[in-house]
N, C-alpha and C positions, 0 to 999 in steps of 0.2 A: 388345118384351120378352115373355118367356114366364115363367110361374110353373109350376114342375113340382113335384108332390107325389107321394109314393108311400106305400103301405101294403103291405108285403111281409112274410110270416111267416118265410120262410127267411133265416137269418142270412147264409149264403153269397151268395145272390142279392141280398139287400138291400145287402150290402157292395159287390158288383159294380156295382149300379145307382148307389150313392152315388159310387163312384170314377169312373164314367163321367160323371156329372153335374158332378163337380168340374172336369172338363175343359171344361165349357161355361158354367158360371155360378158364382154365389156362394151358398153355403149360408146361408140366413137363419133356418132352424129345423132341427131334427134331420132331418126328412124333407121339407124344402121348399127349393127352389132358385129364384133369380131368374137368368134367362139372357137376356142381350142378344145376339141372334144375327141374322146375315143369313139370308135364306131358304135359302141353300145349307147353312149350318151347322145350321140348324134341321132340315132334311131328314136330314142326316148323323146328328144326335143322335137323331132319331126312329127311324131305321133301327136304330141300335145298341140303343136301348131295346126296340124290337120283337123283336130277336133275343134279348135277355136274357129277355124274357117269353114267348117262343114256346112253351115247354112248362110254363109256370107255371099251376097249377090254382087257386091261391089268391092273392089280392092284386091290386093294381092300381096303375097310374101314371096320374095326371091331369095334363094340360097345359092351361094357361089362357093365351090370347093377350091381352096387354094393349096396347091401342093407345097411340100417343104422347100423345094428349090425356088418356087415362085414367091413364097413367103419372105425369103431373104432379099427379094428384089423390091419389096414394098417401100415406097418413099413417101414421106409426109412433109407437106409444106405448111408451116405454122404449128400451133400447139394443139394437142389433143387433151381435152380436160381429163384429169385423173392419171395422166401418163407424163410425169415430170422427168423421169430418167430416160432420156434417149441420147444416143451418141450424136455428135455433130454431123457424122456421115449420113444419118437418117433424117435429120431435120433441116429443111431449107427455109429460111425466113426472108421474105422479100419486103 
């Protein structure tokens, strides 16, 4: 799994990046996506994001690789829009 976050000042470019990421993963925050991808799909996504950022002078995209063991340790506090089915062990509401 990969976690992709971005901080882009240009509305137009930010919208293109978000639209691209919607094709690869699930939006979990406004500018954060979780992407469960094969190596081939990851490389495809990475190339597309590189192209979108090729002439961008400000902003960044960060991609974090989450291993299978670590993925099982992810904890969520509160609700994630679009993810209604989570076990009580994974969700902590304060």
